[in-house]
C-alpha positions in Angstrom: 120.6 149.8 70.5 119.2 147.4 73.2 117.3 144.2 71.9 113.4 144.7 72.1 111.6 142.1 74.2 109.2 139.8 72.3 105.5 140.9 72.7 103.7 137.5 72.7 99.9 137.2 71.5 97.4 136.9 74.0 95.9 133.6 74.0 92.5 134.8 74.5 92.2 138.1 72.6 92.5 137.9 68.8 94.9 140.3 67.4 96.3 141.5 70.8 99.9 141.7 71.8 100.6 141.5 75.4 102.8 144.0 77.2 105.8 143.6 79.6 105.4 144.5 83.1 108.2 144.3 86.0 106.6 143.6 89.4 109.6 144.3 91.5 112.4 146.5 90.8 114.9 144.5 92.7 114.2 141.1 90.8 114.9 140.5 87.1 111.4 139.5 86.1 109.4 140.7 83.1 105.8 139.2 83.1 103.7 139.2 80.2 100.2 140.8 80.5 97.2 141.6 78.1 95.6 144.8 79.0 92.6 143.9 77.3 91.5 141.0 79.2 93.7 141.1 82.1 95.5 137.9 81.9 99.0 136.8 82.3 101.4 134.3 80.8 104.3 133.0 83.0 107.1 131.5 81.1 109.3 128.6 82.2 112.0 129.8 84.5 110.1 132.7 86.0 108.7 130.4 88.9 111.7 130.7 91.1 111.9 134.5 90.6 108.1 135.1 91.6 108.5 133.8 95.0 111.1 136.4 95.8 109.2 139.3 94.8 108.2 141.3 97.5 106.5 144.7 96.2 103.9 146.2 98.6 100.5 146.8 98.0 97.2 148.1 99.8 94.7 145.4 100.4 91.4 145.5 98.8 88.9 142.8 97.4 88.6 142.8 93.5 85.1 142.3 92.0 85.2 141.7 88.4 82.5 142.7 85.9 80.9 139.7 84.1 82.9 140.8 80.7 85.8 139.5 82.5 84.6 135.8 82.1 83.7 136.1 78.5 85.9 136.1 75.3 85.4 136.0 71.4 85.1 132.9 69.5 88.4 132.5 67.5 86.3 131.2 64.6 83.2 133.2 64.1 84.0 136.2 66.8 80.7 135.6 68.5 80.5 136.3 72.4 80.9 133.0 74.7 81.6 132.3 78.2 85.4 132.2 78.9 85.1 128.6 80.3 82.7 127.1 77.6 83.8 123.9 75.8 82.9 125.0 72.5 81.0 128.1 70.7 77.3 127.7 70.4 77.2 129.7 67.1 79.9 127.7 65.1 81.0 124.8 67.1 84.8 125.9 67.5 86.3 124.1 70.5 87.6 126.5 73.1 91.1 125.6 73.2 93.7 128.3 73.5 97.1 128.3 71.6 100.6 128.8 73.3 101.9 132.2 72.8 105.4 131.0 72.7 105.2 128.1 70.4 101.4 128.0 69.0 100.6 124.5 70.2 97.3 123.8 72.0 97.2 124.6 75.7 96.1 122.0 78.0 93.0 123.0 80.5 94.0 122.0 84.1 92.6 122.9 87.6 94.6 123.2 90.9 93.2 124.3 94.2 90.0 125.5 92.3 92.1 127.7 89.8 91.7 126.9 86.3 94.9 127.3 84.3 95.9 126.7 80.7 99.4 125.3 80.2 101.9 124.3 77.6 103.6 120.9 78.4 106.2 121.5 75.9 107.3 125.2 76.8 106.2 124.8 80.6 104.3 127.9 80.5 101.0 128.7 82.2 98.2 131.1 81.3 96.1 132.9 84.3 92.9 134.3 83.3 92.0 137.6 85.0 89.5 135.9 87.0 91.8 133.3 88.4 94.3 136.2 89.1 91.5 138.0 91.1 90.5 134.7 92.9 94.1 134.2 94.1 94.2 138.0 95.0 91.2 137.7 97.1 92.2 134.4 98.9 95.2 136.4 100.1 93.4 139.5 101.1 91.2 137.4 103.3 94.0 135.3 104.7 95.7 138.7 105.5 92.5 140.1 106.9 92.4 137.2 109.5 96.1 137.5 110.4 95.8 141.5 110.9 92.2 142.0 112.2 91.1 145.6 112.0 94.6 146.8 110.2 93.7 146.7 106.5 93.6 149.7 104.4 90.7 152.1 103.8 89.9 154.3 101.1 91.4 157.3 103.1 95.0 155.6 102.5 94.9 155.8 98.8 96.4 158.5 96.9 96.2 159.1 93.3 99.8 158.9 92.6 100.2 155.5 94.4 100.1 152.2 92.4 98.2 149.5 93.6 99.4 146.2 92.6 95.9 144.9 91.9 95.9 147.3 89.0 97.6 144.2 87.1 94.5 142.3 87.7 92.2 145.1 86.1 92.1 145.3 82.5 91.4 148.9 81.4 88.9 147.8 78.7 86.6 146.0 81.3 84.5 147.7 83.5 85.1 147.0 87.2 84.3 147.7 90.9 86.7 147.8 93.8 86.3 148.4 97.4 89.1 151.1 97.2 87.4 152.9 93.9 89.6 153.2 90.8 93.2 152.3 90.4 96.1 153.2 88.4 96.1 152.8 84.6 98.2 149.9 83.7 99.8 152.0 81.0 101.5 154.4 83.7 102.8 151.3 85.5 104.3 149.7 82.4 106.6 152.6 82.0 107.5 153.0 85.5 110.3 150.5 85.6 108.7 148.5 88.8 106.1 148.5 91.2 106.3 151.5 93.6 106.4 150.7 97.3 103.3 152.4 98.8 104.6 155.1 101.3 103.1 157.2 103.9 99.5 155.8 104.9 100.4 152.0 104.3 98.6 150.1 107.2 100.9 147.9 109.1 100.9 144.2 107.5 99.7 144.8 104.1 103.1 144.7 102.5 103.1 141.0 102.8 100.0 140.7 100.2 101.8 140.9 97.0 104.4 138.5 97.9 102.0 136.1 99.2 100.2 136.2 95.8 103.2 135.6 93.8 104.2 132.7 96.2 100.6 131.2 95.6 101.1 131.6 91.6 104.7 130.2 91.7 103.3 127.2 93.9 100.6 126.4 91.5 102.9 126.5 88.5 105.6 124.3 90.3 103.0 121.8 91.0 102.0 121.5 87.5 105.5 120.7 86.1 107.0 119.1 89.0 
């Protein structure tokens, strides 16, 4: 019987285990993703493989709901801003725990992106909002490189998986310039991110790779 992959607890969502997602069929890489809050945990050793991922994806800006920037207090369960220093209701200090070793994560900022890192495990936590920020920056850069050639709603088919489904937690309301995206549950069992076929606009295939490269660069800078 094959060994089951360890499902880590989400650092943000109490009582929630992350799922394993495979972003590229050709790369041995499983990412830890929380379906509830949309955050991702990157283990040590995954950085080198991240930059080699080249799945294709349609380009679309992601607009998250306000709830994507909130969390529940780990002490009294009151709702609070994700970046609040402490809970106004009970005084709990908003410090996340490493999902692998349980130690306190250190909050850092790189290039305007706020991350929580474990110096011991050399892992990094990206909130849903931070992932969306990185994605949208790359969409903007892609639009400047390929003016007039980004995807439109007519390019989307129901059976196509868009990579930005990674960034949308099904428990959160959201809006996208391309409308609804595929459910993450369907993706997790697909064995990898499907390449978009048929109506892909020339140039958009580089978007997913540039997102992974940016994440890899941020993590690499933290532990260099």
